[in-house]
N, CA, C and O atoms as CSV, one atom per row, in Angstrom:
chain,resi,resn,atom,element,x,y,z
A,1,MET,N,N,17.620,94.986,68.693
A,1,MET,CA,C,17.396,94.805,67.157
A,1,MET,C,C,17.981,93.381,66.731
A,1,MET,O,O,19.164,93.113,66.941
A,2,SER,N,N,17.057,92.428,66.089
A,2,SER,CA,C,17.707,91.071,65.895
A,2,SER,C,C,18.390,91.111,64.428
A,2,SER,O,O,18.173,91.975,63.578
A,3,TYR,N,N,19.100,90.206,64.325
A,3,TYR,CA,C,19.736,89.864,62.972
A,3,TYR,C,C,19.599,88.406,62.587
A,3,TYR,O,O,19.533,87.472,63.386
A,4,SER,N,N,19.566,88.330,61.352
A,4,SER,CA,C,19.720,86.801,60.714
A,4,SER,C,C,20.793,86.727,59.698
A,4,SER,O,O,21.043,87.706,58.996
A,5,ILE,N,N,21.425,85.640,59.590
A,5,ILE,CA,C,22.363,85.285,58.502
A,5,ILE,C,C,22.050,84.025,57.884
A,5,ILE,O,O,22.196,82.944,58.455
A,6,THR,N,N,21.581,84.184,56.610
A,6,THR,CA,C,21.155,82.950,55.852
A,6,THR,C,C,22.524,82.578,55.251
A,6,THR,O,O,23.309,83.377,54.743
A,7,VAL,N,N,22.717,81.093,55.397
A,7,VAL,CA,C,23.947,80.589,55.073
A,7,VAL,C,C,23.693,79.493,53.943
A,7,VAL,O,O,22.924,78.542,54.083
A,8,ARG,N,N,24.401,79.744,52.874
A,8,ARG,CA,C,24.247,78.895,51.698
A,8,ARG,C,C,25.583,78.262,51.509
A,8,ARG,O,O,26.614,78.915,51.674
A,9,VAL,N,N,25.588,76.903,51.139
A,9,VAL,CA,C,26.821,76.176,51.080
A,9,VAL,C,C,26.798,75.535,49.589
A,9,VAL,O,O,25.813,75.059,49.024
A,10,TYR,N,N,28.061,75.633,49.113
A,10,TYR,CA,C,28.332,75.287,47.691
A,10,TYR,C,C,29.585,74.390,47.781
A,10,TYR,O,O,30.615,74.775,48.333
A,11,GLN,N,N,29.449,73.201,47.224
A,11,GLN,CA,C,30.518,72.261,46.986
A,11,GLN,C,C,30.887,72.289,45.582
A,11,GLN,O,O,30.035,72.124,44.709
A,12,ARG,N,N,32.165,72.497,45.307
A,12,ARG,CA,C,32.585,72.619,43.893
A,12,ARG,C,C,33.270,71.207,43.317
A,12,ARG,O,O,33.342,70.908,42.125
A,13,ASN,N,N,33.690,70.522,44.281
A,13,ASN,CA,C,34.581,69.369,43.906
A,13,ASN,C,C,33.994,68.080,44.207
A,13,ASN,O,O,33.798,67.899,45.409
A,14,PRO,N,N,33.652,67.110,43.409
A,14,PRO,CA,C,32.887,65.894,43.985
A,14,PRO,C,C,34.010,64.811,44.492
A,14,PRO,O,O,33.696,63.624,44.584
A,15,ASN,N,N,35.180,65.211,44.779
A,15,ASN,CA,C,36.050,64.163,45.259
A,15,ASN,C,C,35.966,64.059,46.791
A,15,ASN,O,O,36.659,63.278,47.443
A,16,ALA,N,N,35.089,64.883,47.300
A,16,ALA,CA,C,34.780,64.669,48.900
A,16,ALA,C,C,33.483,65.548,49.114
A,16,ALA,O,O,33.291,66.679,48.668
A,17,PHE,N,N,32.632,64.780,49.896
A,17,PHE,CA,C,31.354,65.448,50.231
A,17,PHE,C,C,31.426,65.813,51.819
A,17,PHE,O,O,31.598,64.997,52.725
A,18,PHE,N,N,31.263,67.168,51.949
A,18,PHE,CA,C,31.236,67.805,53.288
A,18,PHE,C,C,29.841,67.866,53.758
A,18,PHE,O,O,28.912,68.163,53.006
A,19,LYS,N,N,29.696,67.577,55.032
A,19,LYS,CA,C,28.386,67.739,55.759
A,19,LYS,C,C,28.643,68.492,57.074
A,19,LYS,O,O,29.703,68.386,57.692
A,20,ILE,N,N,27.639,69.238,57.455
A,20,ILE,CA,C,27.624,69.903,58.770
A,20,ILE,C,C,27.471,68.892,59.910
A,20,ILE,O,O,26.542,68.085,59.935
A,21,VAL,N,N,28.278,68.955,60.715
A,21,VAL,CA,C,28.371,67.839,61.926
A,21,VAL,C,C,27.884,68.564,63.310
A,21,VAL,O,O,27.420,67.940,64.264
A,22,GLU,N,N,28.058,69.937,63.266
A,22,GLU,CA,C,27.690,70.677,64.463
A,22,GLU,C,C,27.221,72.026,64.160
A,22,GLU,O,O,27.618,72.591,63.141
A,23,LYS,N,N,26.365,72.612,65.012
A,23,LYS,CA,C,25.971,73.990,64.805
A,23,LYS,C,C,26.008,74.559,66.277
A,23,LYS,O,O,25.490,73.930,67.200
A,24,GLY,N,N,26.657,75.805,66.469
A,24,GLY,CA,C,26.747,76.453,67.817
A,24,GLY,C,C,26.154,77.945,67.589
A,24,GLY,O,O,26.017,78.502,66.500
A,25,VAL,N,N,25.839,78.455,68.848
A,25,VAL,CA,C,25.385,79.778,68.852
A,25,VAL,C,C,25.864,80.189,70.263
A,25,VAL,O,O,25.747,79.483,71.265
A,26,TRP,N,N,26.485,81.566,70.211
A,26,TRP,CA,C,27.055,82.122,71.397
A,26,TRP,C,C,25.895,82.692,72.240
A,26,TRP,O,O,24.789,82.825,71.716
A,27,HIS,N,N,26.111,83.037,73.545
A,27,HIS,CA,C,24.903,83.259,74.308
A,27,HIS,C,C,24.732,84.840,74.652
A,27,HIS,O,O,23.840,85.238,75.401
A,28,TYR,N,N,25.672,85.695,74.032
A,28,TYR,CA,C,25.485,87.131,74.183
A,28,TYR,C,C,24.261,87.533,73.378
A,28,TYR,O,O,23.787,86.836,72.481
A,29,ALA,N,N,23.735,88.830,73.806
A,29,ALA,CA,C,22.665,89.481,73.033
A,29,ALA,C,C,21.537,88.542,72.698
A,29,ALA,O,O,21.021,88.346,71.598
A,30,ASN,N,N,21.240,87.970,73.929
A,30,ASN,CA,C,20.193,86.919,73.950
A,30,ASN,C,C,20.158,85.928,73.054
A,30,ASN,O,O,19.101,85.508,72.584
A,31,GLY,N,N,21.417,85.436,72.717
A,31,GLY,CA,C,21.695,84.175,72.008
A,31,GLY,C,C,21.026,84.146,70.684
A,31,GLY,O,O,20.840,85.173,70.032
A,32,GLY,N,N,20.678,83.010,70.304
A,32,GLY,CA,C,20.153,82.838,68.960
A,32,GLY,C,C,19.626,81.419,68.575
A,32,GLY,O,O,19.478,80.622,69.501
A,33,THR,N,N,19.372,81.079,67.489
A,33,THR,CA,C,18.798,79.793,66.951
A,33,THR,C,C,19.360,79.542,65.665
A,33,THR,O,O,19.773,80.482,64.986
A,34,TRP,N,N,19.421,78.228,65.221
A,34,TRP,CA,C,19.805,77.869,63.953
A,34,TRP,C,C,18.407,77.258,63.376
A,34,TRP,O,O,17.618,76.710,64.145
A,35,SER,N,N,18.205,77.353,62.308
A,35,SER,CA,C,17.093,76.578,61.480
A,35,SER,C,C,17.637,76.088,60.062
A,35,SER,O,O,18.649,76.548,59.533
A,36,ASP,N,N,16.899,75.181,59.569
A,36,ASP,CA,C,17.173,74.656,58.293
A,36,ASP,C,C,16.105,74.609,57.483
A,36,ASP,O,O,15.082,74.069,57.903
A,37,LYS,N,N,16.145,75.128,56.260
A,37,LYS,CA,C,14.920,74.911,55.400
A,37,LYS,C,C,15.445,74.600,53.981
A,37,LYS,O,O,16.063,75.418,53.299
A,38,ASP,N,N,15.166,73.451,53.634
A,38,ASP,CA,C,15.773,72.907,52.361
A,38,ASP,C,C,17.195,72.818,52.115
A,38,ASP,O,O,17.682,72.979,50.996
A,39,GLY,N,N,17.936,72.533,53.271
A,39,GLY,CA,C,19.541,72.607,53.205
A,39,GLY,C,C,20.074,73.991,53.416
A,39,GLY,O,O,21.302,74.072,53.436
A,40,VAL,N,N,19.382,75.107,53.578
A,40,VAL,CA,C,19.767,76.477,53.719
A,40,VAL,C,C,19.522,76.638,55.214
A,40,VAL,O,O,18.461,76.554,55.832
A,41,GLN,N,N,20.905,76.919,55.700
A,41,GLN,CA,C,20.935,77.253,57.170
A,41,GLN,C,C,20.584,78.807,57.539
A,41,GLN,O,O,21.083,79.693,56.845
A,42,THR,N,N,19.829,79.097,58.496
A,42,THR,CA,C,19.629,80.358,58.911
A,42,THR,C,C,19.989,80.591,60.380
A,42,THR,O,O,19.388,79.898,61.202
A,43,LEU,N,N,20.923,81.507,60.830
A,43,LEU,CA,C,21.182,81.869,62.156
A,43,LEU,C,C,20.368,83.069,62.358
A,43,LEU,O,O,20.462,84.011,61.571
A,44,THR,N,N,19.505,83.100,63.451
A,44,THR,CA,C,18.825,84.224,63.928
A,44,THR,C,C,19.212,84.538,65.314
A,44,THR,O,O,19.061,83.754,66.250
A,45,MET,N,N,19.817,85.947,65.422
A,45,MET,CA,C,20.484,86.174,66.664
A,45,MET,C,C,19.659,87.421,67.305
A,45,MET,O,O,19.140,88.269,66.579
A,46,GLY,N,N,19.585,87.463,68.624
A,46,GLY,CA,C,18.819,88.557,69.451
A,46,GLY,C,C,19.334,89.854,69.297
A,46,GLY,O,O,18.647,90.830,69.597
A,47,GLY,N,N,20.515,89.964,68.846
A,47,GLY,CA,C,21.057,91.484,68.733
A,47,GLY,C,C,22.516,91.310,68.236
A,47,GLY,O,O,23.049,90.220,68.030
A,48,SER,N,N,23.073,92.489,68.075
A,48,SER,CA,C,24.597,92.761,67.668
A,48,SER,C,C,25.243,92.206,69.023
A,48,SER,O,O,24.712,92.378,70.120
A,49,GLY,N,N,26.447,91.523,68.828
A,49,GLY,CA,C,27.348,91.113,69.816
A,49,GLY,C,C,27.288,89.666,69.988
A,49,GLY,O,O,27.790,89.226,71.023
A,50,THR,N,N,26.776,88.863,69.182
A,50,THR,CA,C,26.595,87.409,69.198
A,50,THR,C,C,26.910,86.637,67.917
A,50,THR,O,O,27.071,87.297,66.890
A,51,SER,N,N,27.003,85.444,67.877
A,51,SER,CA,C,27.586,84.740,66.550
A,51,SER,C,C,27.124,83.458,66.755
A,51,SER,O,O,26.616,83.022,67.788
A,52,GLY,N,N,27.359,82.780,65.544
A,52,GLY,CA,C,27.152,81.244,65.523
A,52,GLY,C,C,28.225,80.672,64.790
A,52,GLY,O,O,29.111,81.409,64.356
A,53,MET,N,N,28.257,79.256,64.573
A,53,MET,CA,C,29.419,78.459,64.155
A,53,MET,C,C,28.831,77.298,63.429
A,53,MET,O,O,27.821,76.773,63.899
A,54,LEU,N,N,29.355,76.851,62.345
A,54,LEU,CA,C,29.146,75.608,61.652
A,54,LEU,C,C,30.459,74.734,61.643
A,54,LEU,O,O,31.537,75.203,61.277
A,55,ARG,N,N,30.323,73.640,62.003
A,55,ARG,CA,C,31.535,72.676,61.880
A,55,ARG,C,C,31.256,71.589,60.709
A,55,ARG,O,O,30.235,70.903,60.746
A,56,PHE,N,N,32.109,71.476,59.779
A,56,PHE,CA,C,32.047,70.580,58.747
A,56,PHE,C,C,33.103,69.467,58.817
A,56,PHE,O,O,34.083,69.544,59.558
A,57,MET,N,N,32.852,68.436,58.011
A,57,MET,CA,C,33.798,67.493,57.851
A,57,MET,C,C,33.301,66.595,56.792
A,57,MET,O,O,32.099,66.635,56.530
A,58,THR,N,N,34.214,65.646,56.037
A,58,THR,CA,C,33.813,64.899,55.080
A,58,THR,C,C,33.079,63.609,55.599
A,58,THR,O,O,33.153,63.265,56.779
A,59,GLU,N,N,32.391,62.938,54.683
A,59,GLU,CA,C,31.492,61.724,55.077
A,59,GLU,C,C,32.542,60.834,55.885
A,59,GLU,O,O,32.141,60.239,56.886
A,60,GLY,N,N,33.821,60.729,55.499
A,60,GLY,CA,C,34.772,59.899,56.226
A,60,GLY,C,C,35.297,60.443,57.477
A,60,GLY,O,O,36.094,59.783,58.143
A,61,GLY,N,N,34.892,61.637,57.851
A,61,GLY,CA,C,35.391,62.209,59.060
A,61,GLY,C,C,36.629,63.099,58.952
A,61,GLY,O,O,37.234,63.408,59.979
A,62,LYS,N,N,37.009,63.500,57.818
A,62,LYS,CA,C,38.298,64.100,57.419
A,62,LYS,C,C,38.256,65.573,57.308
A,62,LYS,O,O,37.156,66.117,57.411
A,63,GLU,N,N,39.228,66.228,57.128
A,63,GLU,CA,C,39.347,67.727,56.722
A,63,GLU,C,C,38.427,68.479,57.464
A,63,GLU,O,O,37.690,69.230,56.826
A,64,ALA,N,N,38.299,68.420,58.916
A,64,ALA,CA,C,37.326,69.262,59.463
A,64,ALA,C,C,37.693,70.705,59.505
A,64,ALA,O,O,38.876,71.046,59.528
A,65,PHE,N,N,36.754,71.526,59.517
A,65,PHE,CA,C,36.872,72.962,59.590
A,65,PHE,C,C,35.539,73.673,60.083
A,65,PHE,O,O,34.457,73.093,59.987
A,66,PHE,N,N,35.649,74.864,60.579
A,66,PHE,CA,C,34.505,75.518,61.009
A,66,PHE,C,C,34.438,77.062,60.362
A,66,PHE,O,O,35.427,77.673,59.955
A,67,VAL,N,N,33.355,77.458,60.353
A,67,VAL,CA,C,33.043,78.760,59.771
A,67,VAL,C,C,32.267,79.603,60.922
A,67,VAL,O,O,31.099,79.389,61.246
A,68,ALA,N,N,33.027,80.500,61.432
A,68,ALA,CA,C,32.382,81.371,62.510
A,68,ALA,C,C,31.636,82.617,61.956
A,68,ALA,O,O,32.261,83.157,61.043
A,69,MET,N,N,30.467,83.204,62.276
A,69,MET,CA,C,29.906,84.373,61.808
A,69,MET,C,C,29.088,85.071,62.740
A,69,MET,O,O,28.531,84.386,63.598
A,70,GLY,N,N,28.923,86.191,62.739
A,70,GLY,CA,C,28.114,86.965,63.576
A,70,GLY,C,C,28.061,88.392,63.281
A,70,GLY,O,O,28.434,88.850,62.201
A,71,VAL,N,N,27.517,89.220,64.409
A,71,VAL,CA,C,27.527,90.755,64.237
A,71,VAL,C,C,28.142,91.209,65.285
A,71,VAL,O,O,27.779,90.755,66.370
A,72,HIS,N,N,29.112,92.109,65.256
A,72,HIS,CA,C,29.890,92.839,66.326
A,72,HIS,C,C,29.912,94.342,65.931
A,72,HIS,O,O,30.367,94.792,64.879
A,73,ASN,N,N,29.319,95.078,66.993
A,73,ASN,CA,C,29.244,96.571,67.004
A,73,ASN,C,C,28.535,96.910,65.780
A,73,ASN,O,O,28.886,97.868,65.092
A,74,TYR,N,N,27.477,96.107,65.460
A,74,TYR,CA,C,26.294,96.296,64.379
A,74,TYR,C,C,26.851,96.171,63.021
A,74,TYR,O,O,26.366,96.771,62.062
A,75,LYS,N,N,28.002,95.287,62.931
A,75,LYS,CA,C,28.511,95.108,61.654
A,75,LYS,C,C,28.772,93.500,61.564
A,75,LYS,O,O,29.078,92.900,62.594
A,76,ARG,N,N,28.661,92.877,60.447
A,76,ARG,CA,C,28.875,91.425,60.272
A,76,ARG,C,C,30.470,91.249,60.277
A,76,ARG,O,O,31.340,92.110,60.146
A,77,TRP,N,N,30.590,89.772,60.480
A,77,TRP,CA,C,31.938,89.467,60.562
A,77,TRP,C,C,31.969,87.690,60.124
A,77,TRP,O,O,30.967,86.983,60.234
A,78,VAL,N,N,33.063,87.274,59.719
A,78,VAL,CA,C,33.264,85.926,59.505
A,78,VAL,C,C,34.619,85.487,59.527
A,78,VAL,O,O,35.525,86.186,59.074
A,79,ASP,N,N,34.817,84.268,60.076
A,79,ASP,CA,C,36.251,83.574,59.991
A,79,ASP,C,C,36.053,82.026,59.687
A,79,ASP,O,O,35.075,81.363,60.030
A,80,VAL,N,N,36.965,81.652,59.106
A,80,VAL,CA,C,37.292,80.064,58.775
A,80,VAL,C,C,38.335,79.542,59.393
A,80,VAL,O,O,39.410,80.121,59.240
A,81,ILE,N,N,38.293,78.553,60.083
A,81,ILE,CA,C,39.371,77.767,60.638
A,81,ILE,C,C,39.543,76.358,60.136
A,81,ILE,O,O,38.630,75.552,60.314
A,82,THR,N,N,40.713,75.988,59.489
A,82,THR,CA,C,40.649,74.580,58.914
A,82,THR,C,C,41.702,73.795,59.765
A,82,THR,O,O,42.299,74.286,60.723
A,83,GLY,N,N,41.857,72.530,59.309
A,83,GLY,CA,C,42.784,71.710,60.092
A,83,GLY,C,C,42.411,71.330,61.584
A,83,GLY,O,O,43.305,71.081,62.393
A,84,LEU,N,N,41.161,71.292,61.905
A,84,LEU,CA,C,40.768,71.055,63.161
A,84,LEU,C,C,41.084,69.683,63.654
A,84,LEU,O,O,40.933,68.697,62.933
A,85,ALA,N,N,41.563,69.610,64.994
A,85,ALA,CA,C,41.865,68.179,65.588
A,85,ALA,C,C,40.421,67.712,65.870
A,85,ALA,O,O,39.517,68.545,65.925
A,86,ASP,N,N,40.184,66.378,66.053
A,86,ASP,CA,C,39.064,65.864,66.270
A,86,ASP,C,C,38.277,66.284,67.735
A,86,ASP,O,O,37.074,66.092,67.912
A,87,ASP,N,N,39.011,66.773,68.544
A,87,ASP,CA,C,38.413,67.366,69.910
A,87,ASP,C,C,37.957,68.835,69.623
A,87,ASP,O,O,37.283,69.346,70.517
A,88,ILE,N,N,38.182,69.488,68.672
A,88,ILE,CA,C,37.833,70.955,68.521
A,88,ILE,C,C,36.393,71.073,68.050
A,88,ILE,O,O,36.146,70.813,66.872
A,89,THR,N,N,35.605,71.374,68.724
A,89,THR,CA,C,34.127,71.386,68.481
A,89,THR,C,C,33.761,72.831,68.520
A,89,THR,O,O,34.563,73.644,68.980
A,90,CYS,N,N,32.561,73.211,68.050
A,90,CYS,CA,C,32.046,74.594,68.216
A,90,CYS,C,C,31.894,74.937,69.524
A,90,CYS,O,O,32.176,76.090,69.851
A,91,VAL,N,N,31.457,74.067,70.435
A,91,VAL,CA,C,31.108,74.297,71.876
A,91,VAL,C,C,32.522,74.638,72.534
A,91,VAL,O,O,32.516,75.472,73.439
A,92,LYS,N,N,33.744,74.054,72.147
A,92,LYS,CA,C,34.784,74.249,72.673
A,92,LYS,C,C,35.596,75.518,72.153
A,92,LYS,O,O,36.358,76.172,72.865
A,93,ALA,N,N,35.333,75.764,70.851
A,93,ALA,CA,C,36.153,77.027,70.338
A,93,ALA,C,C,35.335,78.296,70.369
A,93,ALA,O,O,35.972,79.341,70.241
A,94,MET,N,N,33.937,78.378,70.529
A,94,MET,CA,C,33.315,79.527,70.372
A,94,MET,C,C,33.636,80.643,71.445
A,94,MET,O,O,33.478,81.822,71.128
A,95,HIS,N,N,34.022,80.346,72.538
A,95,HIS,CA,C,34.379,81.357,73.555
A,95,HIS,C,C,35.753,82.124,73.140
A,95,HIS,O,O,36.077,83.230,73.573
A,96,GLU,N,N,36.437,81.406,72.304
A,96,GLU,CA,C,37.935,82.115,71.908
A,96,GLU,C,C,37.532,83.368,71.106
A,96,GLU,O,O,38.350,84.287,71.059
A,97,TYR,N,N,36.364,83.494,70.478
A,97,TYR,CA,C,36.066,84.736,69.745
A,97,TYR,C,C,35.839,85.884,70.741
A,97,TYR,O,O,35.896,87.045,70.338
A,98,TYR,N,N,35.558,85.571,72.160
A,98,TYR,CA,C,35.188,86.753,73.121
A,98,TYR,C,C,35.996,86.864,74.312
A,98,TYR,O,O,35.719,87.624,75.240
A,99,ASP,N,N,37.105,86.017,74.275
A,99,ASP,CA,C,38.043,86.278,75.427
A,99,ASP,C,C,39.577,86.203,74.851
A,99,ASP,O,O,39.822,85.997,73.663
A,100,ASN,N,N,40.427,86.371,75.713
A,100,ASN,CA,C,41.992,86.513,75.246
A,100,ASN,C,C,42.647,85.195,75.165
A,100,ASN,O,O,43.854,85.179,74.925
A,101,SER,N,N,42.013,84.092,75.332
A,101,SER,CA,C,42.549,82.729,75.188
A,101,SER,C,C,43.061,82.615,73.901
A,101,SER,O,O,44.138,82.019,73.896
A,102,ASN,N,N,42.651,82.995,72.750
A,102,ASN,CA,C,43.177,82.863,71.500
A,102,ASN,C,C,43.136,84.148,70.748
A,102,ASN,O,O,42.314,84.281,69.841
A,103,PRO,N,N,43.956,85.096,71.058
A,103,PRO,CA,C,43.862,86.410,70.410
A,103,PRO,C,C,43.456,86.533,68.956
A,103,PRO,O,O,42.584,87.343,68.642
A,104,PRO,N,N,44.028,85.796,68.088
A,104,PRO,CA,C,43.666,86.038,66.537
A,104,PRO,C,C,42.121,85.726,66.368
A,104,PRO,O,O,41.497,86.233,65.436
A,105,ARG,N,N,41.554,84.937,67.226
A,105,ARG,CA,C,40.072,84.828,66.942
A,105,ARG,C,C,39.254,85.915,67.385
A,105,ARG,O,O,38.216,86.203,66.788
A,106,ALA,N,N,39.707,86.622,68.529
A,106,ALA,CA,C,39.002,88.025,68.940
A,106,ALA,C,C,39.305,88.870,67.852
A,106,ALA,O,O,38.360,89.518,67.403
A,107,GLN,N,N,40.452,89.012,67.311
A,107,GLN,CA,C,40.846,89.837,66.187
A,107,GLN,C,C,40.111,89.662,65.083
A,107,GLN,O,O,39.676,90.656,64.501
A,108,ALA,N,N,39.860,88.430,64.629
A,108,ALA,CA,C,38.918,88.006,63.432
A,108,ALA,C,C,37.490,88.688,63.686
A,108,ALA,O,O,36.917,89.302,62.786
A,109,ARG,N,N,36.994,88.552,64.873
A,109,ARG,CA,C,35.700,89.149,65.028
A,109,ARG,C,C,35.717,90.571,64.952
A,109,ARG,O,O,34.812,91.205,64.408
A,110,GLU,N,N,36.792,91.132,65.519
A,110,GLU,CA,C,36.716,92.755,65.651
A,110,GLU,C,C,37.154,93.254,64.107
A,110,GLU,O,O,36.993,94.418,63.738
A,111,ALA,N,N,37.625,92.393,63.414
A,111,ALA,CA,C,38.053,92.921,61.938
A,111,ALA,C,C,36.622,93.175,61.166
A,111,ALA,O,O,36.467,94.099,60.368
A,112,GLN,N,N,35.779,92.393,61.451
A,112,GLN,CA,C,34.395,92.648,60.848
A,112,GLN,C,C,34.492,92.356,59.350
A,112,GLN,O,O,33.898,93.095,58.565
A,113,ARG,N,N,35.162,91.388,58.944
A,113,ARG,CA,C,35.475,90.915,57.575
A,113,ARG,C,C,34.172,90.614,56.837
A,113,ARG,O,O,33.245,90.077,57.443
A,114,THR,N,N,34.072,90.937,55.576
A,114,THR,CA,C,32.979,90.415,54.736
A,114,THR,C,C,33.159,89.084,54.015
A,114,THR,O,O,32.269,88.329,53.625
A,115,GLU,N,N,34.655,88.921,53.897
A,115,GLU,CA,C,34.996,87.709,53.193
A,115,GLU,C,C,36.338,87.118,53.797
A,115,GLU,O,O,37.117,87.808,54.455
A,116,ILE,N,N,36.540,85.732,53.504
A,116,ILE,CA,C,37.850,84.996,53.908
A,116,ILE,C,C,37.775,83.873,53.048
A,116,ILE,O,O,36.737,83.314,52.696
A,117,SER,N,N,39.151,83.519,52.672
A,117,SER,CA,C,39.456,82.296,52.046
A,117,SER,C,C,40.751,81.579,52.488
A,117,SER,O,O,41.835,82.161,52.538
A,118,ILE,N,N,40.586,80.379,52.780
A,118,ILE,CA,C,41.712,79.726,53.416
A,118,ILE,C,C,41.985,78.363,52.482
A,118,ILE,O,O,41.078,77.711,51.963
A,119,LEU,N,N,43.257,78.094,52.383
A,119,LEU,CA,C,43.633,76.977,51.653
A,119,LEU,C,C,44.058,75.870,52.738
A,119,LEU,O,O,45.073,76.039,53.414
A,120,ASN,N,N,43.252,74.736,52.881
A,120,ASN,CA,C,43.609,73.929,53.860
A,120,ASN,C,C,44.774,72.942,53.602
A,120,ASN,O,O,45.447,73.089,52.582
A,121,LEU,N,N,45.050,71.936,54.481
A,121,LEU,CA,C,46.420,71.157,54.380
A,121,LEU,C,C,46.219,70.179,52.983
A,121,LEU,O,O,47.185,69.709,52.382
A,122,GLN,N,N,45.021,69.993,52.639
A,122,GLN,CA,C,44.673,69.066,51.503
A,122,GLN,C,C,44.596,69.868,50.165
A,122,GLN,O,O,44.186,69.352,49.125
A,123,SER,N,N,45.017,71.157,50.259
A,123,SER,CA,C,44.991,72.180,49.051
A,123,SER,C,C,43.542,72.302,48.629
A,123,SER,O,O,43.271,72.312,47.428
A,124,ARG,N,N,42.588,72.398,49.558
A,124,ARG,CA,C,41.246,72.662,49.224
A,124,ARG,C,C,40.967,73.953,49.816
A,124,ARG,O,O,41.202,74.198,50.999
A,125,THR,N,N,40.346,74.981,48.798
A,125,THR,CA,C,40.069,76.290,49.341
A,125,THR,C,C,38.570,76.230,49.902
A,125,THR,O,O,37.610,75.744,49.302
A,126,ILE,N,N,38.559,76.805,51.139
A,126,ILE,CA,C,37.430,76.997,51.971
A,126,ILE,C,C,37.109,78.474,51.947
A,126,ILE,O,O,37.872,79.200,52.584
A,127,ALA,N,N,36.141,79.000,51.337
A,127,ALA,CA,C,35.752,80.344,51.134
A,127,ALA,C,C,34.459,80.769,52.053
A,127,ALA,O,O,33.634,79.896,52.328
A,128,ALA,N,N,34.304,81.960,52.473
A,128,ALA,CA,C,33.014,82.455,52.962
A,128,ALA,C,C,33.030,83.893,52.641
A,128,ALA,O,O,33.994,84.619,52.880
A,129,LYS,N,N,31.935,84.280,52.093
A,129,LYS,CA,C,31.795,85.727,51.692
A,129,LYS,C,C,30.227,86.156,51.838
A,129,LYS,O,O,29.287,85.447,51.479
A,130,TYR,N,N,30.129,87.359,52.391
A,130,TYR,CA,C,28.927,87.821,52.396
A,130,TYR,C,C,28.225,88.419,51.011
A,130,TYR,O,O,28.653,89.435,50.465
A,131,SER,N,N,27.270,87.778,50.592
A,131,SER,CA,C,26.665,88.383,49.338
A,131,SER,C,C,25.624,89.596,49.629
A,131,SER,O,O,25.283,90.405,48.767
A,132,VAL,N,N,25.201,89.599,50.884
A,132,VAL,CA,C,24.422,90.731,51.442
A,132,VAL,C,C,25.121,90.974,52.796
A,132,VAL,O,O,25.034,90.214,53.760
A,133,ALA,N,N,25.768,92.034,52.757
A,133,ALA,CA,C,26.842,92.306,53.891
A,133,ALA,C,C,26.124,93.526,54.669
A,133,ALA,O,O,26.720,93.868,55.690
A,134,GLU,N,N,25.105,94.143,54.405
A,134,GLU,CA,C,24.550,95.204,55.384
A,134,GLU,C,C,23.110,94.995,55.515
A,134,GLU,O,O,22.379,94.415,54.712
A,135,GLY,N,N,22.786,95.552,56.652
A,135,GLY,CA,C,21.336,95.414,57.174
A,135,GLY,C,C,21.313,94.211,58.246
A,135,GLY,O,O,22.301,93.681,58.755
A,136,ASN,N,N,20.036,93.922,58.458
A,136,ASN,CA,C,19.884,93.014,59.480
A,136,ASN,C,C,19.452,91.527,58.922
A,136,ASN,O,O,19.230,90.583,59.680
A,137,ASN,N,N,19.375,91.462,57.690
A,137,ASN,CA,C,19.028,90.115,57.060
A,137,ASN,C,C,20.307,89.889,56.217
A,137,ASN,O,O,20.335,90.353,55.078
A,138,LEU,N,N,21.294,89.250,56.672
A,138,LEU,CA,C,22.546,89.147,55.942
A,138,LEU,C,C,22.468,87.558,55.235
A,138,LEU,O,O,21.765,86.611,55.587
A,139,VAL,N,N,23.373,87.639,54.208
A,139,VAL,CA,C,23.522,86.379,53.443
A,139,VAL,C,C,24.932,85.936,53.222
A,139,VAL,O,O,25.642,86.545,52.421
A,140,LEU,N,N,25.433,84.764,53.985
A,140,LEU,CA,C,26.713,84.390,53.879
A,140,LEU,C,C,26.754,83.086,52.755
A,140,LEU,O,O,25.993,82.121,52.825
A,141,ASP,N,N,27.740,83.262,51.777
A,141,ASP,CA,C,27.920,82.055,50.893
A,141,ASP,C,C,29.166,81.429,51.304
A,141,ASP,O,O,30.188,82.110,51.374
A,142,ILE,N,N,29.168,80.087,51.603
A,142,ILE,CA,C,30.370,79.272,51.768
A,142,ILE,C,C,30.546,78.357,50.696
A,142,ILE,O,O,29.636,77.598,50.364
A,143,VAL,N,N,31.728,78.373,50.089
A,143,VAL,CA,C,32.268,77.741,48.887
A,143,VAL,C,C,33.371,76.745,49.326
A,143,VAL,O,O,34.422,77.167,49.808
A,144,ILE,N,N,33.138,75.454,49.163
A,144,ILE,CA,C,34.112,74.417,49.565
A,144,ILE,C,C,34.681,73.928,48.224
A,144,ILE,O,O,34.020,73.207,47.478
A,145,GLY,N,N,35.878,74.324,47.951
A,145,GLY,CA,C,36.575,74.067,46.370
A,145,GLY,C,C,37.448,72.672,46.413
A,145,GLY,O,O,38.037,72.281,45.406
């Protein structure tokens, strides 16, 4: 059974503009794809057990963070990681949600959270919350404060 996560991004503060610089998809459950329609991102996954990730940074290449999202045991999950070094990409980090190389990442997947809010080093809040958290057509709102 396939799943989709529609991702809407809201930016509250005009003192920095964040853009998506990378999209990733994990390969379990037949993997998935990202699509973009009018700035709304949609992750379509082949089944429960896979995920996707969006990496953001400012136009000036600062304040990098990623939002990981997916479906685990037929329930949605989300995680936000801020303060990324330049060499931490979706491709490099995605496996950490599925192996024991970074236990907090796997725990975040298994927690099946519907929301998370993190204050980054620049005192900016990065929040992600499912506004549709049940079913196969999920909606995740990311708010950059």
